[in-house]
SELUM-456184 format. One line per 5 residues: their letters; for each residue x, z, y of N, C-alpha, C. Coordinates in nm, 4 decimals, padded with zeros to 6 digits. Atoms other than C-alpha are relative to their C-alpha. Layout:
a = X:Z:Y:X:Z:Y:X:Z:Y; ... $
***
This chain:
mgmnv = -00.0001:00.1385:00.0379:08.6759:-03.2846:02.6398:00.0385:-00.0106:-00.1471; -00.0299:00.0202:00.1404:08.6633:-03.3804:02.2746:00.0806:-00.1266:-00.0194; -00.0832:00.1166:00.0262:08.9125:-03.6220:02.1269:00.0309:-00.0036:-00.1486; -00.0396:00.0179:00.1394:08.9716:-03.7597:01.7816:00.1359:-00.0659:-00.0020; -00.1351:00.0526:00.0098:09.3292:-03.8275:01.6831:00.0286:-00.0308:-00.1461 $
nltpq = -00.0397:00.0367:00.1352:09.4543:-04.0123:01.3764:00.1470:00.0317:-00.0183; -00.1376:-00.0372:00.0299:09.7693:-03.8698:01.2220:00.0449:-00.0674:-00.1290; -00.0536:00.0482:00.1268:09.9978:-04.0043:00.9555:-00.0190:00.1096:-00.1037; 00.0136:-00.1044:00.1028:09.9656:-03.8253:00.6212:00.1061:00.1104:00.0134; -00.1070:-00.1001:-00.0141:10.2996:-03.6515:00.6871:-00.0309:00.0971:00.1139 $
leelv = 00.0336:-00.0878:-00.1127:10.1894:-03.5192:01.0267:-00.1230:00.0849:-00.0320; 00.1188:-00.0751:00.0388:09.8533:-03.4168:00.8868:00.0387:00.1177:-00.0897; -00.0467:-00.1068:00.0889:10.0300:-03.2160:00.6161:00.0754:00.1058:00.0797; -00.0725:-00.0951:-00.0847:10.2561:-03.0566:00.8773:-00.0980:00.0897:00.0752; 00.1010:-00.0786:-00.0719:09.9532:-02.9476:01.0802:-00.0661:00.0988:-00.0951 $
rakva = 00.0631:-00.0898:00.0987:09.7852:-02.8060:00.7686:00.0937:00.1144:-00.0383; -00.0978:-00.1024:00.0378:10.1040:-02.6218:00.6742:00.0147:00.1043:00.1104; -00.0109:-00.0948:-00.1122:10.1295:-02.4668:01.0219:-00.1213:00.0932:00.0045; 00.1209:-00.0831:00.0017:09.7692:-02.3450:01.0028:00.0064:00.0971:-00.1178; -00.0078:-00.0836:00.1209:09.8335:-02.2119:00.6511:00.0930:00.1193:00.0173 $
tgmyn = -00.0914:-00.1135:-00.0218:10.1153:-01.9891:00.7808:-00.0707:00.1167:00.0679; 00.0713:-00.1040:-00.0725:09.8597:-01.7970:00.9833:00.0419:00.0106:00.1459; -00.0440:-00.0031:-00.1391:10.0454:-01.8604:01.3081:-00.1012:-00.0685:00.0916; 00.1017:00.0740:-00.0753:09.7635:-02.0915:01.4181:-00.1341:00.0149:-00.0705; 00.1339:-00.0130:00.0563:09.3891:-02.0593:01.3701:-00.0639:-00.1344:-00.0318 $
sasev = 00.0623:00.1306:00.0210:09.3154:-02.4319:01.3772:00.1015:-00.1108:00.0248; -00.0833:00.1171:-00.0250:09.4627:-02.7789:01.3833:00.0107:-00.0256:00.1507; -00.0022:00.0200:-00.1447:09.3688:-02.7972:01.7522:00.1064:00.0860:00.0665; -00.1042:-00.0875:-00.0563:09.5948:-02.5000:01.8288:00.1382:-00.0569:-00.0272; -00.1298:00.0588:00.0347:09.8840:-02.6683:01.6477:00.0296:-00.1173:00.0930 $
vrdal = -00.0192:00.1178:-00.0845:09.8347:-02.9907:01.8428:00.0220:00.0408:00.1450; -00.0191:-00.0461:-00.1385:09.8001:-02.8062:02.1765:00.1409:00.0562:00.0195; -00.1337:-00.0575:-00.0095:10.1201:-02.6130:02.1078:00.1060:-00.1107:-00.0036; -00.0948:00.1115:00.0078:10.3023:-02.9333:02.0094:00.0032:-00.0772:00.1311; 00.0051:00.0720:-00.1277:10.1850:-03.1034:02.3286:00.0639:00.0804:00.1124 $
rlmaq = -00.0671:-00.0848:-00.1003:10.2984:-02.8053:02.5396:00.1514:-00.0119:-00.0142; -00.1439:00.0137:00.0231:10.6416:-02.8281:02.3776:00.0502:-00.1366:00.0443; -00.0378:00.1337:-00.0438:10.6509:-03.2024:02.4414:00.0067:-00.0056:00.1524; -00.0001:-00.0019:-00.1461:10.5626:-03.1450:02.8078:00.1230:00.0749:00.0529; -00.1192:-00.0751:-00.0403:10.8398:-02.8822:02.8376:00.1255:-00.0843:-00.0207 $
ndhaq = -00.1144:00.0853:00.0295:11.0863:-03.1218:02.6746:00.0097:-00.1135:00.1018; 00.0007:00.1068:-00.1000:10.9818:-03.4034:02.9090:00.0495:00.0513:00.1355; -00.0416:-00.0588:-00.1272:11.0295:-03.1740:03.2085:00.1512:00.0262:-00.0009; -00.1434:-00.0278:00.0101:11.3747:-03.0633:03.0883:00.0799:-00.1302:00.0063; -00.0687:00.1293:-00.0023:11.4733:-03.4264:03.0313:00.0036:-00.0577:00.1414 $
sikle = 00.0027:00.0543:-00.1365:11.3641:-03.5244:03.3818:00.0962:00.0764:00.0907; -00.0967:-00.0788:-00.0779:11.5703:-03.2391:03.5290:00.1417:-00.0456:-00.0323; -00.1334:00.0465:00.0393:11.8768:-03.3506:03.3295:00.0292:-00.1368:00.0582; -00.0188:00.1337:-00.0551:11.8253:-03.7091:03.4415:00.0270:00.0064:00.1496; -00.0226:-00.0144:-00.1441:11.8028:-03.6038:03.8056:00.1386:00.0567:00.0274 $
qlrqe = -00.1348:-00.0551:-00.0169:12.1206:-03.3946:03.7695:00.1054:-00.1072:-00.0244; -00.0939:00.1084:00.0290:12.2970:-03.6919:03.6138:00.0065:-00.0988:00.1160; 00.0023:00.0900:-00.1156:12.1863:-03.9143:03.9006:00.0765:00.0587:00.1178; -00.0717:-00.0654:-00.1100:12.3186:-03.6592:04.1503:00.1510:-00.0027:-00.0246; -00.1428:00.0024:00.0328:12.6531:-03.6399:03.9683:00.0577:-00.1399:00.0174 $
iqlgl = -00.0451:00.1382:-00.0187:12.6795:-04.0181:03.9644:00.0166:-00.0291:00.1485; -00.0083:00.0236:-00.1434:12.6074:-04.0282:04.3365:00.1195:00.0718:00.0610; -00.1185:-00.0717:-00.0482:12.8733:-03.7616:04.4003:00.1259:-00.0786:-00.0315; -00.1161:00.0799:00.0381:13.1207:-03.9755:04.2109:00.0133:-00.1241:00.0857; -00.0035:00.1199:-00.0836:13.0253:-04.2854:04.4043:00.0416:00.0324:00.1432 $
nsges = -00.0320:-00.0403:-00.1371:13.0590:-04.0955:04.7331:00.1402:00.0589:00.0134; -00.1287:-00.0706:-00.0053:13.3975:-03.9460:04.6407:00.1148:-00.0861:00.0494; -00.1056:00.0848:-00.0552:13.5947:-04.2436:04.7641:00.0457:-00.1058:-00.0986; -00.0553:00.1090:00.0804:13.7973:-04.5294:04.6292:00.0604:00.0535:-00.1292; -00.0643:-00.0355:00.1259:13.9056:-04.5193:04.2719:00.1408:-00.0564:-00.0004 $
skwda = -00.1352:00.0529:00.0134:14.2644:-04.5743:04.1728:00.0297:-00.0179:-00.1478; -00.0359:00.0254:00.1384:14.4218:-04.7060:03.8586:00.0692:00.1230:-00.0567; -00.0561:-00.1173:00.0657:14.5079:-04.4285:03.6167:00.1259:-00.0401:-00.0726; -00.1282:00.0284:00.0625:14.8695:-04.4248:03.5057:00.0333:00.1142:-00.0957; -00.0210:-00.1035:00.1016:14.9142:-04.2360:03.1807:00.1400:00.0597:00.0083 $
asfkq = -00.1385:-00.0493:-00.0048:15.2922:-04.2105:03.2148:00.0186:00.0985:00.1156; -00.0114:-00.0899:-00.1156:15.2694:-04.0549:03.5624:-00.0753:00.1290:-00.0250; 00.0790:-00.1187:00.0304:14.9999:-03.8184:03.4444:00.0764:00.0936:-00.0935; -00.0771:-00.0814:00.0947:15.2129:-03.6997:03.1516:00.1204:00.0642:00.0680; -00.1162:-00.0526:-00.0706:15.5163:-03.6617:03.3738:-00.0398:00.1168:00.0897 $
qarin = 00.0459:-00.1081:-00.0883:15.3208:-03.4522:03.6255:-00.0410:00.1218:-00.0812; 00.0406:-00.1127:00.0856:15.1783:-03.2401:03.3432:00.1216:00.0762:-00.0507; -00.1240:-00.0654:00.0457:15.5298:-03.1716:03.2130:00.0626:00.0814:00.1127; -00.0555:-00.0714:-00.1165:15.6478:-03.0745:03.5614:-00.0786:00.1280:00.0235; 00.0844:-00.1174:-00.0206:15.3529:-02.8398:03.6016:00.0210:00.1038:-00.1098 $
adcs = -00.0218:-00.0923:00.1122:15.4172:-02.6888:03.2574:00.1337:00.0719:00.0153; -00.1316:-00.0608:-00.0195:15.7832:-02.6275:03.3414:-00.0022:00.1045:00.1103; 00.0097:-00.0936:-00.1132:15.6828:-02.4469:03.6615:-00.0734:00.1270:-00.0390; 00.0799:-00.1172:00.0401:15.4585:-02.2042:03.4722:00.0822:00.1058:-00.0654 $
***
């Protein structure tokens, strides 16, 4: 399938520069590689989002929350430090 794509001058120069390095034989190869990287990034992002959703659900399922008392926390930390 053929497709024409319009790029900004900056992106066009980037594509030309990549081809000029010899790492790519054509602008099409550069664009295909960029799209593969974008697809990999999208996949990684979706995995991270799903993990975040699972962690949120674990937190929601963990029970009632309680008010955090800084003074009690510090006191308990000191007690634990003295026992070490």
